[in-house]
C-alpha positions in Angstrom: 135.7 107.0 40.0 138.7 106.6 42.2 138.3 110.2 43.5 134.7 109.5 44.4 135.7 106.4 46.4 138.3 108.3 48.2 135.9 111.1 49.1 133.4 108.4 50.3 136.0 106.8 52.4 137.1 110.1 53.9 133.4 110.9 54.8 133.0 107.5 56.4 136.2 108.0 58.4 135.0 111.4 59.5 131.7 109.9 60.6 133.3 107.2 62.6 135.7 109.6 64.2 132.8 112.0 65.2 130.8 109.1 66.5 133.8 107.9 68.6 134.5 111.2 70.2 131.5 111.4 72.5 132.4 108.0 73.9 135.9 109.2 74.8 134.5 112.3 76.4 132.0 110.4 78.6 134.8 108.1 79.7 137.1 111.0 80.5 134.2 112.7 82.4 133.4 109.7 84.5 137.1 109.2 85.3 137.4 112.9 86.3 134.2 112.6 88.5 135.7 109.5 90.2 139.0 111.4 90.9 137.0 114.4 92.3 135.0 112.1 94.5 138.2 110.5 95.8 139.6 114.0 96.5 136.4 115.0 98.3 136.5 111.8 100.4 140.2 112.4 101.3 139.5 116.0 102.3 136.5 114.9 104.4 138.5 112.2 106.1 141.3 114.7 106.8 138.8 117.2 108.2 137.4 114.5 110.5 140.8 113.6 111.7 141.7 117.2 112.4 138.4 117.8 114.2 138.9 114.7 116.4 142.5 115.8 117.2 141.4 119.2 118.3 138.4 117.8 120.2 140.8 115.4 122.1 143.1 118.3 122.9 140.1 120.3 124.1 139.0 117.5 126.4 142.5 117.1 127.8 142.7 120.8 128.5 139.2 120.9 130.0 139.9 117.9 132.3 143.2 119.5 133.4 141.5 122.9 134.0 138.6 121.2 136.0 141.1 119.3 138.1 142.9 122.5 138.9 139.6 124.2 139.8 138.6 121.2 142.1 142.1 121.3 143.8 141.8 125.0 144.3 138.3 124.7 145.7 139.3 121.8 148.1 142.3 123.9 149.2 140.0 126.9 149.9 137.6 124.5 151.8 140.5 123.2 153.9 141.6 126.7 154.8 138.1 127.7 155.6 137.6 124.6 157.8 140.8 125.5 159.8 139.5 129.0 160.3 136.0 127.8 161.1 137.2 125.3 163.8 138.9 128.1 165.7 135.9 130.4 165.1 133.4 127.7 166.4 135.5 127.3 169.6 135.1 131.0 170.4 131.4 131.3 169.2 128.7 132.1 171.8 127.3 128.6 171.4 130.5 127.0 172.5 132.8 129.5 174.3 133.2 129.6 178.1 132.7 133.4 178.1 133.0 134.8 181.7 131.6 131.6 183.3 135.1 130.4 184.3 136.9 133.6 185.3 136.8 137.4 185.2 138.1 137.5 181.6 137.1 135.6 178.5 139.4 132.7 177.6 140.2 131.9 174.0 139.7 128.3 172.7 137.7 127.4 175.8 134.6 125.3 175.3 131.9 125.1 177.9 131.0 121.5 178.1 127.7 122.1 179.9 126.6 124.6 177.2 127.5 122.2 174.4 125.4 119.4 176.0 122.5 121.8 176.0 123.2 122.7 172.4 123.3 119.0 171.5 119.6 118.7 172.6 118.7 121.4 170.1 121.2 120.7 167.4 118.6 120.3 164.7 118.1 124.1 164.7 121.8 124.5 163.9 122.2 121.7 161.4 122.9 124.1 158.4 124.2 127.0 160.5 127.9 126.3 160.1 127.7 124.6 156.6 129.7 121.5 157.7 129.0 117.8 158.0 129.7 117.2 161.7 131.2 118.6 164.9 132.9 116.4 167.5 134.6 117.3 170.8 137.0 114.5 171.8 138.5 114.5 175.3 142.2 113.8 175.3 143.4 114.3 179.0 142.6 113.0 181.4 141.2 110.0 179.6 137.6 109.1 180.4 135.4 106.1 179.6 135.4 105.4 175.9 131.7 106.3 175.2 129.7 109.1 173.7 128.4 111.8 176.0 124.6 111.8 176.6 122.4 113.2 179.3 123.0 109.9 181.2 126.7 109.5 180.7 128.0 113.1 180.8 130.6 114.0 182.1 131.9 110.4 182.5 132.4 110.0 178.7 135.0 110.7 176.0 133.3 112.5 173.1 130.5 114.9 172.4 129.1 114.4 168.9 127.0 117.1 167.2 125.0 117.4 163.9 125.7 114.1 162.0 128.0 111.9 164.2 128.0 109.1 161.6 129.2 111.2 158.7 132.7 110.8 157.1 134.8 113.4 155.3 137.9 115.5 155.5 138.5 116.9 159.0 140.1 120.0 160.6 140.8 120.1 164.3 141.9 122.5 167.1 143.0 121.9 170.7 140.6 123.4 173.2 140.0 123.5 177.0 136.8 121.7 177.7 135.4 123.1 181.0 132.5 122.4 183.2 131.1 123.1 186.6 131.5 120.2 189.1 130.4 119.5 192.6 133.5 118.7 194.7 132.9 118.1 198.4 129.8 120.3 198.4 131.5 123.1 196.6 131.0 124.1 192.9 134.4 124.2 191.2 135.6 124.8 187.6 137.1 121.8 186.0 138.8 122.0 182.6 140.2 119.1 180.5 142.3 119.0 177.4 140.1 118.2 174.3 140.1 118.4 170.6 137.4 120.1 168.6 137.0 118.3 165.2 134.9 119.4 162.3 134.3 117.4 159.1 133.5 118.9 155.7 132.8 117.4 152.3 135.5 117.2 149.7 134.7 117.9 146.0 135.7 114.9 143.8 
């Protein structure tokens, strides 16, 4: 009888132990799943931080690179403007040619020719690729006003293309010459002037 009771108790214990095992397994599985989720979240967060770090580095490098490119372009534009201002002074539309002597003069601007050009400047608006051209008399000083058909040559500046535009400028000293009636005789008169061109800077 005692042996039967012992066997019965052992069977009951085995049943209870078998019935308890699945509960422990499910608890262990849920704990492992939570840990795995935590690790995935940590790795995801780390990847996001690394991505943002490299994106920030890329933006800093790109902005530095673009700034260098802009500076280089502006430097080239400035050099081109200094070359262009000398080239314009000796171009057929501006140069004195042989009108003021037997040989061509460099950096000599024909004021009469420029005034004729001013009347037809719309045809040349995009010809030189700059914002404005101005010829400013320096010596002898004349009346401080813009040259027009009514005020020329008793004026101080000849403005071409877009006289109101602003921008970086390059200039060159030139001789501004014209024909003038002096006591019934046509003479050549030259004055010291500055040829100024303005171009747009890349920001």
